[in-house]
N, C-alpha and C positions, 0 to 999 in steps of 0.2 A: 788314340788312346793313351799310347805310351807318352806322348806329349803333354797331354792333361796331367798324368801322374807325376811326371818329372816337375811339372810347374807347381804341382801340390807340395811336392818334396822341398822345392826351393822356398816356398812360402812358409812352410812349417819351419824350416832351418831359419828363416828371417826372424820368425817369431821367437825362437829359441834364443838367437843371437842378440837382437835388440829389445826385446820384450823386459828382461829383468833390468838392465842398465837404464831403459828409457823409465820404467816404473821408478826405479830409485831416483833418477833425478827430478821426476815429476812430484813425487813425494816429498823431495827435500824442498824444492821449490815451494811446494804447498805449506809445508811447515814454516819455512822461513816466513811466507805470507801471512800466516795466521798470526804468529807472533809479533811480525811487524806492523800489521794493520791493527791487530786488537790490543796490543800491549805496549809496544815502544814507541810507535808514533804518536798514540794518544798522551803518553806521560811526557814526551818530548814537546808535545804541543802545549801542555800544560805549563812548561817553564817560560818557553817564549817562542815566536815565530821563526827564528833563527834555528833554534835547537830542532823544532819540528822539521823543517826544511831538510837540514842536514840529516836528520834520521831518516828521513824518506828518501833521501838520495842514497844513502848507504844500504837500506833494505831494498830499493830499487836495483842498485847494480848487482848485489848478490842475487837477488831473485832473478834477474835477467840472465845470469851466467848459467844458472842450473835449468831456466827454462829454454835458453837455447840449446844446451845439451840435449835436454828432453824432446824437443822440436826436432831435431835430426833424427831421433828414433821413431817419433810419431809418423813421419813420412813413410816409413817403411812398414810401420804396424798399421797405417792407413789403407796401404795397399793390399795388405795381407787381408784385412777386414772387408775391404770392398771387393775382393776376389770371390771370398767364401759367401758372403752376402749376394753377389752377383750370380754365383751357382745355385744357390737355393731360388734367387728369382727367375733363373733361366727355367727351372723346373715348371712353374707356374704360368709364364708367359712367353709369348714367342718374339723376343728381341735378341739381336746380337750380343755375343759374348763382350765385345768391346764396348758397346754402348750402354750394357748393364752395368760393367765394371766402371766407366766414366760416371755412370748416374750415382753409384753408391760413393765414389771416390769424392765427387763434388759435393756430396750430401755431408760427408764426414769432415770434408775441408772446412764448410760453412758452419758445422756445430764445432768444430776446434777452433776457429777464429772467434766465434762468438763467446766461448770458454775463456779464450787467452785476453780479449778484450775485457771481460768481466773481472778477471784476476788484476789487470793492470789499471782498470779506472780508479782505485784510490789513490794510487802513486800518480797518474796524470793529472787527477784533480788537485791534489796536494801541490802540485808544482805550478798549474794555471789551468782554469777551467777552459780555455780555448784550446788547450793542445789534447785533452781529452775530446773536444768537440769535433777537432780536425781528424784525430785517428778514427773516431767514429764514422765521419764522413768517409774517408777512404776504406774503410772495412766494409761500409754499405755499396760502395761502388763495385768493390771486389765481389761482394755477395751477390749483387744484381748481375754481373757477368757469369759468375758460376751458375746461377738460378736459370739465366737464359739458357745455358747449356742442358741444364736438366728439363726445362720445360720443352725445348726442342725433342730430346730424346721422348719424353711423354707422348708428344705430337706424332711420333713415329709409331708408338705402339698402338693408338688409336686408330 
């Protein structure tokens, strides 16, 4: 019982430590993405393709810097949310704590990966369509392996 409370206290501490910084970096990256994809890149594309490519590259680099900072915090936040989701799930099902935590952590990783790919896809296609396709294939392979782990846990429940 004491171990469970200390784990909850540690996770709440992580939420307070990484939550605001991660949210700030992600919202800044999202704002850069909105202005870049909806305003600056179309304006630069209307000039010529070189200006569009240069603008895409500049927006891509600044967006990547803030997304990298946000991703470092999202890993800790995903651990927090997977723990609390697993705790609620444990009350309804007979499943091990580690399996429930893995189930939700992998699910949140899949959702996060899809969101990040959706945000990066306009930049990747502006560089070259094949780059977007290669990244999508790599993402789908990663999702496949995470989904295998999720499915194996579901078969343990049944």
